RODO-2510 file (C-alpha; in nm, 4 decimals, decimal comma):
residues 144
     n   res          X          Y          Z
     1     m    -2,8016    -3,7875    -1,1565
     2     d    -2,7840    -3,5190    -1,4162
     3     l    -3,0124    -3,7379    -1,6286
     4     l    -3,2664    -3,7408    -1,3449
     5     q    -3,2509    -3,3670    -1,3025
     6     a    -3,3067    -3,3353    -1,6841
     7     g    -3,5893    -3,5789    -1,6599
     8     i    -3,7633    -3,3689    -1,3913
     9     d    -3,7031    -3,0374    -1,5651
    10     y    -3,7758    -3,1336    -1,9291
    11     g    -3,9766    -3,4581    -1,8847
    12     i    -4,2206    -3,3819    -1,5955
    13     l    -4,2483    -3,0163    -1,6541
    14     g    -4,2608    -3,0646    -2,0316
    15     l    -4,5387    -3,3305    -1,9954
    16     l    -4,7341    -3,0881    -1,7787
    17     g    -4,6894    -2,8179    -2,0299
    18     v    -4,8204    -3,0366    -2,3104
    19     l    -5,1109    -3,1448    -2,1019
    20     s    -5,2069    -2,7864    -2,0270
    21     i    -5,2061    -2,7030    -2,4026
    22     v    -5,4121    -3,0031    -2,4723
    23     a    -5,6708    -2,9349    -2,1983
    24     l    -5,6950    -2,5624    -2,3105
    25     a    -5,7384    -2,6649    -2,6734
    26     l    -6,0042    -2,9183    -2,5990
    27     a    -6,1942    -2,6895    -2,3711
    28     g    -6,1822    -2,4113    -2,6342
    29     e    -6,3097    -2,6446    -2,9013
    30     r    -6,5894    -2,7701    -2,6832
    31     w    -6,6877    -2,4201    -2,5797
    32     w    -6,6973    -2,3087    -2,9457
    33     r    -6,8992    -2,6115    -3,0412
    34     f    -7,1468    -2,5443    -2,7561
    35     r    -7,1955    -2,1868    -2,8821
    36     t    -7,2720    -2,2929    -3,2370
    37     i    -7,4848    -2,6015    -3,1695
    38     a    -7,8445    -2,6206    -3,2941
    39     v    -8,0559    -2,8126    -3,0505
    40     s    -8,3190    -2,8824    -3,3118
    41     a    -8,0660    -3,0587    -3,5360
    42     f    -8,0642    -3,3712    -3,3123
    43     p    -8,3504    -3,6113    -3,3451
    44     d    -8,2930    -3,7761    -3,0078
    45     k    -8,1507    -3,6752    -2,6824
    46     l    -7,8828    -3,9534    -2,6779
    47     s    -7,7247    -3,8566    -2,9984
    48     m    -7,7053    -3,5001    -2,8792
    49     e    -7,5487    -3,6081    -2,5512
    50     k    -7,2935    -3,8133    -2,7330
    51     s    -7,1986    -3,5293    -2,9556
    52     l    -7,1824    -3,2735    -2,6549
    53     t    -6,9759    -3,4929    -2,4225
    54     r    -6,7087    -3,5747    -2,6818
    55     h    -6,3577    -3,5232    -2,5381
    56     l    -6,4763    -3,4095    -2,1963
    57     h    -6,3255    -3,7162    -2,0439
    58     l    -5,9879    -3,6087    -2,1532
    59     i    -6,0166    -3,2679    -1,9842
    60     a    -6,1331    -3,4447    -1,6639
    61     t    -5,8457    -3,7019    -1,6934
    62     i    -5,5879    -3,4205    -1,7269
    63     g    -5,7444    -3,2323    -1,4313
    64     s    -5,7361    -3,5363    -1,2036
    65     n    -5,3940    -3,6645    -1,2965
    66     a    -5,1867    -3,3444    -1,3361
    67     p    -5,1270    -3,3169    -0,9500
    68     y    -4,9943    -3,6681    -0,9431
    69     i    -4,7527    -3,6025    -1,2267
    70     g    -4,6338    -3,2925    -1,0420
    71     l    -4,5983    -3,4927    -0,7224
    72     l    -4,3869    -3,7445    -0,9067
    73     g    -4,1592    -3,4504    -1,0113
    74     t    -4,1366    -3,3391    -0,6621
    75     v    -4,0517    -3,6784    -0,5139
    76     l    -3,7850    -3,7305    -0,7809
    77     g    -3,6456    -3,3880    -0,7063
    78     i    -3,6282    -3,4480    -0,3326
    79     m    -3,4671    -3,7884    -0,4011
    80     l    -3,2108    -3,6155    -0,6094
    81     t    -3,1426    -3,3609    -0,3381
    82     f    -3,0946    -3,6278    -0,0754
    83     y    -2,8713    -3,8369    -0,3152
    84     t    -2,6534    -3,5311    -0,3754
    85     m    -2,6306    -3,4655     0,0020
    86     g    -2,5311    -3,8232     0,0660
    87     t    -2,2696    -3,8533    -0,1925
    88     g    -2,1320    -3,5095    -0,1594
    89     g    -2,0849    -3,5276     0,2173
    90     f    -2,1735    -3,2255     0,4203
    91     m    -2,4054    -2,9711     0,2573
    92     d    -2,5086    -2,6405     0,3861
    93     a    -2,8682    -2,5384     0,4488
    94     p    -2,8995    -2,2921     0,1552
    95     k    -2,8082    -2,5752    -0,0936
    96     i    -3,0596    -2,8131     0,0653
    97     m    -3,3365    -2,5465     0,0659
    98     a    -3,2633    -2,4601    -0,3036
    99     g    -3,2840    -2,8214    -0,4066
   100     i    -3,6188    -2,8762    -0,2237
   101     a    -3,7574    -2,5504    -0,3562
   102     l    -3,6716    -2,6513    -0,7114
   103     a    -3,8305    -2,9895    -0,6537
   104     l    -4,1557    -2,8313    -0,5396
   105     k    -4,1900    -2,6396    -0,8679
   106     a    -4,3212    -2,9716    -1,0206
   107     t    -4,6080    -2,9855    -0,7719
   108     a    -4,6862    -2,6144    -0,8349
   109     a    -4,6899    -2,6838    -1,2197
   110     g    -4,9214    -2,9819    -1,1612
   111     l    -5,1564    -2,7741    -0,9738
   112     l    -5,1492    -2,4945    -1,2299
   113     v    -5,2547    -2,7486    -1,4972
   114     a    -5,5095    -2,9294    -1,2766
   115     i    -5,7142    -2,6395    -1,1344
   116     p    -5,8095    -2,4774    -1,4648
   117     s    -5,8726    -2,8176    -1,6256
   118     v    -6,1128    -2,9129    -1,3504
   119     v    -6,2936    -2,5747    -1,3634
   120     a    -6,3205    -2,5931    -1,7360
   121     y    -6,4578    -2,9443    -1,7139
   122     n    -6,7217    -2,8447    -1,4564
   123     l    -6,8258    -2,5435    -1,6621
   124     l    -6,8578    -2,7449    -1,9803
   125     l    -7,0401    -3,0210    -1,8061
   126     r    -7,2890    -2,7603    -1,6737
   127     k    -7,3264    -2,6300    -2,0314
   128     v    -7,4006    -2,9816    -2,1558
   129     k    -7,6838    -3,0235    -1,9023
   130     v    -7,8343    -2,6860    -1,9994
   131     l    -7,8267    -2,7754    -2,3656
   132     l    -7,9851    -3,1156    -2,2922
   133     m    -8,2574    -2,9391    -2,0944
   134     d    -8,3071    -2,7000    -2,3960
   135     w    -8,3627    -3,0070    -2,6125
   136     e    -8,6116    -3,1440    -2,3764
   137     i    -8,8034    -2,8100    -2,3612
   138     e    -8,8006    -2,7808    -2,7415
   139     h    -8,9164    -3,1341    -2,7997
   140     g    -9,1694    -3,1285    -2,5201
   141     r    -9,0779    -3,4588    -2,3582
   142     k    -8,8185    -3,6274    -2,1415
   143     e    -8,6240    -3,9399    -2,2154
   144     f    -8,5203    -4,1472    -1,9143
***
């Protein structure tokens, strides 16, 4: 069971930590790219859209899956607490509550990764739409 506890602490929380860094790095790179983009440099709207939406799907994937990874850590932590209760015999309430509280840290970590990722994705997607509208205004036509 020590292996399971280490898996929760280092595996699940470590994975969430890596995902948060990846999402932050991708969002920062996209934001920087959007600030320096020249709308007139693109001959057609589709090539511009392809360039603008690069890596946005990864931010959305991290944002949508991080809560599930956190929930997995919580389920494993609660299973560990129940297993310890079952094999150790009688346990007092403070030990049970401490085990469950530690298990819930994985869900909290998942939410701490997901919420900023989803917000960043939505802000970046809005910026993509604005830049595409700027292209349409500059080129005086719409492509459907």
